[in-house]
C-alpha positions in Angstrom: 0.0 0.0 0.0 2.9 2.4 0.7 4.2 2.2 -2.8 1.0 4.0 -4.0 1.7 7.0 -1.8 4.6 8.4 -3.8 5.6 11.9 -4.7 2.9 14.4 -5.2 0.2 12.4 -3.3 2.3 12.3 -0.2 3.2 15.9 -0.6 -0.5 16.8 -0.9 -1.3 15.0 2.4 1.5 16.9 4.2 0.5 20.2 2.5 -3.0 19.8 4.1 -1.3 20.0 7.5 -2.1 16.4 8.3 -0.1 14.5 10.9 0.8 11.1 9.4 1.7 7.8 11.2 2.4 4.3 10.2 1.1 1.6 12.5 2.4 -1.8 11.5 2.5 -5.4 12.8 6.1 -5.5 11.3 9.1 -5.0 13.5 10.6 -1.6 13.6 13.7 -2.3 11.6 11.7 -3.9 8.8 9.2 -1.0 8.8 11.9 1.6 8.7 13.7 -0.2 5.9 10.6 -0.5 3.8 9.8 3.2 4.2 13.4 4.1 3.3 13.3 1.9 0.3 10.1 3.5 -1.0 11.5 7.0 -0.1 8.5 7.7 2.1 10.1 7.8 5.6 10.3 11.6 5.8 6.6 12.0 5.2 5.6 10.3 8.5 5.6 12.0 11.9 5.3 8.7 13.9 6.1 5.1 13.2 4.7 2.5 15.6 5.6 -1.2 15.2 4.6 -4.4 16.9 7.7 -4.5 19.0 6.8 -1.2 20.6 3.6 -2.5 22.2 3.9 -6.3 22.0 0.4 -6.5 20.6 -0.8 -6.9 17.0 -3.8 -5.4 15.5 -6.8 -5.6 15.9 -5.7 -4.9 19.5 -5.8 -1.1 19.5 -2.6 -0.6 21.6 -0.3 0.3 18.7 -2.9 2.7 17.2 -3.4 4.3 20.7 0.4 4.8 20.9 0.5 6.5 17.5 -2.4 8.8 18.4 -0.7 9.7 21.8 2.6 10.5 20.0 0.7 12.6 17.5 -1.3 14.3 20.2 -4.5 13.5 18.4 -7.8 12.3 19.9 -9.2 9.1 18.2 -12.4 11.0 17.3 -10.3 13.5 15.3 -8.4 10.8 13.5 -8.7 8.7 10.4 -7.3 5.2 10.0 -6.6 4.0 6.5 -5.9 0.3 6.3 -5.9 -2.6 3.9 -7.3 -5.2 6.3 -10.9 -5.0 7.5 -10.1 -7.5 10.3 -7.0 -5.8 11.7 -7.1 -2.1 10.7 -10.8 -1.2 10.3 -12.0 -3.1 13.3 -9.3 -1.6 15.5 -10.1 1.9 14.3 -13.8 1.3 15.0 -13.0 0.1 18.6 -11.4 3.5 19.1 -14.1 5.6 17.5 -12.0 6.6 14.5 -13.2 7.4 11.0 -12.2 4.3 9.0 -11.1 4.1 5.3 -10.6 0.7 3.8 -7.9 0.7 1.1 -9.2 -2.1 -1.1 -6.4 -1.6 -3.5 -3.8 -2.8 -1.0 -5.7 -5.7 0.4 -3.9 -9.1 0.2 -6.1 -10.7 2.8 -8.1 -12.9 0.5 -9.8 -14.9 3.3 -11.1 -12.1 5.4 -14.8 -11.3 5.6 -15.3 -8.1 3.6 -18.4 -6.6 5.2 -19.3 -2.9 4.8 -17.7 -2.0 8.2 -15.5 0.9 7.0 -16.9 4.4 6.8 -15.3 4.8 3.3 -13.8 2.4 0.7 -11.2 3.6 -1.7 -9.8 1.8 -4.7 -6.8 4.0 -5.3 -4.8 6.7 -3.4 -6.5 9.5 -5.5 -9.8 8.4 -4.0 -8.3 8.8 -0.5 -7.4 12.4 -1.3 -11.0 13.0 -2.3 -12.3 11.4 1.0 -10.1 13.7 3.0 
């Protein structure tokens, strides 16, 4: 999903004054390496990985940590994720606005109910939702 957030799209998100975080079930070193490889690391204010909380999504601990570090209330935040089960459900538990990024979903066996507040099929649609 990160590879779709290149150049002008990432710049537009930042130009809107948005605080951006990555919350991942990957370990910190792997997450940083991926963000460096895609040249996206500098766009994010906070990166929270599974080794920072010891709990994977849909447990909301890593998302709460990211929100705390950003200084943002969950009701004022949007979670964008490619897993209904892990990302969207976790965001819902916290009262966040949820955006399901269908274009990044590789979780073929998950139930795909209409749980998210919004569904986007490309990063350009995400910019329209915001």
